[in-house]
C-alpha positions in Angstrom: 3.4 80.9 -47.4 -0.1 82.6 -47.2 -0.6 82.4 -51.0 0.5 78.8 -50.8 -2.0 77.9 -48.0 -5.0 79.5 -49.7 -4.1 78.2 -53.0 -4.2 74.5 -51.9 -7.0 75.0 -49.3 -9.0 78.1 -50.0 -11.7 77.3 -47.1 -9.9 78.3 -43.9 -12.7 77.4 -41.7 -12.7 73.7 -42.8 -9.1 73.3 -42.1 -8.0 70.8 -39.5 -7.1 72.6 -36.1 -3.4 72.4 -36.5 -3.3 73.7 -39.8 -5.4 76.6 -38.8 -3.0 77.2 -36.0 0.1 77.1 -38.3 -1.6 79.3 -40.8 -2.5 81.7 -37.7 1.3 81.6 -36.6 2.7 82.8 -40.1 -0.2 85.3 -40.6 -0.7 87.3 -37.2 -1.0 90.3 -39.3 -4.4 89.5 -40.2 -5.6 89.8 -36.6 -3.2 92.5 -35.6 -3.4 95.0 -38.5 -7.2 95.7 -38.3 -6.8 96.4 -34.6 -4.3 99.0 -35.2 -6.3 100.8 -37.7 -9.1 101.3 -35.2 -9.8 104.9 -34.2 -9.3 104.3 -30.5 -5.9 102.9 -31.0 -3.1 105.0 -29.2 0.3 105.1 -30.4 3.3 105.0 -28.1 4.0 108.6 -28.8 0.5 109.6 -28.0 0.5 108.1 -24.3 2.2 109.8 -21.3 5.7 108.5 -21.7 5.5 107.1 -18.1 2.8 104.7 -18.8 5.1 102.1 -20.9 7.7 102.6 -18.6 5.4 101.7 -15.6 4.1 98.6 -17.3 7.8 97.3 -18.1 8.8 98.1 -14.6 6.1 95.7 -13.0 5.6 93.2 -15.9 9.0 92.6 -17.4 11.7 95.2 -16.5 14.2 93.9 -19.1 11.9 93.7 -21.9 14.2 95.4 -24.3 17.0 93.3 -23.6 15.8 89.9 -23.9 14.0 87.8 -26.4 10.5 86.5 -26.5 11.2 84.1 -23.6 13.2 85.0 -20.7 14.3 81.9 -18.5 16.2 84.3 -16.0 12.9 86.4 -15.6 10.9 83.1 -14.5 13.6 82.2 -11.8 13.8 85.7 -10.7 10.2 85.9 -10.3 9.9 82.9 -8.5 12.5 84.1 -5.8 10.8 87.3 -5.5 7.6 85.9 -5.0 8.8 83.6 -2.3 10.7 86.5 -0.9 7.6 88.7 -0.6 5.4 85.8 0.7 2.9 86.5 -2.3 2.8 86.6 -6.0 4.0 90.3 -6.9 5.9 89.5 -10.1 4.9 87.0 -12.9 7.4 85.0 -15.1 5.9 85.6 -18.3 7.5 88.2 -20.9 5.3 91.1 -22.4 5.3 89.3 -25.4 4.0 86.0 -24.2 1.3 87.9 -22.3 0.4 89.6 -25.4 0.2 86.2 -27.4 -2.1 84.6 -24.6 -4.3 87.5 -24.6 -4.7 87.8 -28.5 -4.3 84.5 -29.9 -5.0 81.6 -27.3 -7.6 80.6 -25.1 -7.3 80.6 -21.4 -6.8 76.7 -20.7 -3.8 75.8 -18.6 -2.2 72.9 -20.4 1.2 71.9 -21.4 0.4 72.2 -25.1 -1.1 75.7 -24.8 2.0 76.6 -23.1 4.3 75.3 -25.9 2.1 77.3 -28.4 2.5 80.5 -26.7 6.2 80.1 -26.6 6.1 79.6 -30.4 3.9 82.2 -31.1 5.8 84.7 -28.9 9.0 83.8 -30.6 7.4 84.4 -34.1 5.6 87.6 -33.1 9.3 89.1 -32.0 10.5 88.4 -35.4 7.7 90.1 -37.1 7.3 93.3 -35.0 9.6 95.4 -33.0 9.7 95.6 -29.3 7.9 99.0 -29.4 5.2 97.7 -31.8 4.6 94.8 -29.1 4.5 97.0 -26.4 1.9 99.3 -28.2 -0.2 96.3 -28.9 -0.1 95.1 -25.3 -1.1 98.5 -24.1 -4.1 98.9 -26.6 -5.6 95.1 -26.3 -5.1 94.1 -22.7 -8.0 93.8 -20.4 -7.8 96.6 -17.6 -10.9 96.1 -15.7 -14.5 97.5 -15.5 -15.2 96.2 -19.1 -12.2 98.1 -20.7 -9.6 96.9 -23.2 -6.5 99.0 -23.8 -5.3 102.3 -22.2 -7.7 104.6 -23.8 -10.8 102.9 -22.5 -9.1 102.6 -19.2 -7.8 106.0 -18.8 -11.2 107.7 -19.7 -13.2 105.2 -17.3 -11.0 105.6 -14.4 -9.9 109.3 -14.6 -11.9 110.8 -17.4 -8.7 111.6 -19.1 -6.8 110.7 -22.4 -3.7 108.4 -22.0 -1.5 111.5 -22.8 -3.0 113.6 -20.0 -2.7 111.1 -17.1 0.0 111.5 -14.4 2.8 109.3 -13.2 0.7 108.2 -10.3 -2.2 107.3 -12.6 0.1 105.5 -15.1 1.1 103.1 -12.3 -2.6 102.5 -11.4 -3.0 101.5 -15.0 0.2 99.3 -15.2 -1.1 97.7 -12.0 -4.2 96.4 -13.5 -3.0 93.4 -15.9 -1.9 91.6 -12.9 -5.6 91.1 -11.6 -8.0 93.6 -13.7 -11.2 92.5 -12.0 -10.0 92.4 -8.4 -7.9 95.4 -8.7 -10.6 97.6 -10.6 -10.0 100.9 -8.6 -13.4 102.0 -8.7 -14.6 98.9 -6.8 -11.3 98.0 -4.9 -9.3 101.2 -4.3 -7.4 99.9 -1.2 -5.9 97.1 -3.1 -5.4 98.8 -6.2 -3.5 101.4 -4.4 -1.2 98.8 -2.9 -0.4 97.4 -6.3 0.1 101.0 -7.5 2.7 101.5 -5.0 4.6 98.2 -5.9 4.7 99.7 -9.4 6.2 103.0 -8.4 8.8 101.0 -6.3 9.7 98.9 -9.2 9.9 102.1 -11.5 12.4 103.4 -9.0 14.3 100.4 -8.5 15.1 99.8 -12.2 15.8 103.6 -12.9 12.6 104.6 -14.7 12.0 107.4 -12.5 13.9 109.4 -9.9 13.5 109.7 -6.3 11.7 113.2 -6.5 9.4 111.8 -9.2 8.9 108.8 -6.9 7.9 110.8 -3.9 5.5 113.1 -5.6 3.7 110.1 -7.2 3.3 108.2 -3.9 1.9 111.5 -2.3 -0.5 112.4 -5.1 -4.0 112.1 -4.3 -5.9 110.6 -7.0 -9.6 111.3 -7.9 -11.4 108.6 -9.7 -14.3 109.1 -12.1 -16.8 108.0 -9.5 -15.6 110.7 -6.9 -13.7 108.2 -5.0 -10.0 109.4 -3.8 -7.0 107.2 -3.7 
């Protein structure tokens, strides 16, 4: 498909927007592969294993069991948010969130939402769940000018992603929800509240046991600016 596009229309910059979008949908590797080759990229196996678990628990707890779109997750999130009286869980899958962050603008239109659904479906056909999760953890904005877990772990804790604790994993996993508002260096109080929600979710869905949960809740975290959480 790529060869056909380039043979017929070699100058991509001059293509009509719909054609550019079609090409991008079939050739997402042109954006993804160079990112995965960067020195700051962190493989899943080089992170604290609780970090992806924390993210899945709070953002998309059934990530490995559904497709790119999860209607039951959307419905569940609505019910949970109504019960809590606030937005504590989103309805988008991790794959949808990744597509929005990497390939789309931030405009909230029906056309953009449909485009996100199509791209998410195609992304899951081209990459494994582990690869998608790794992409998300390496590219998502996590506040304070940081993108990805290597930058964020260094910025907030002066640590590598492999050396952070479960409690610190829960802090990083809390940030995609509102990265600027929950920046722990500037708003440790609200970040702490979200961190506890992450730990609650990890316990609820079986990603950690009761002892781990208790220890993580009790742990005092010292941030890079000297603040204690």
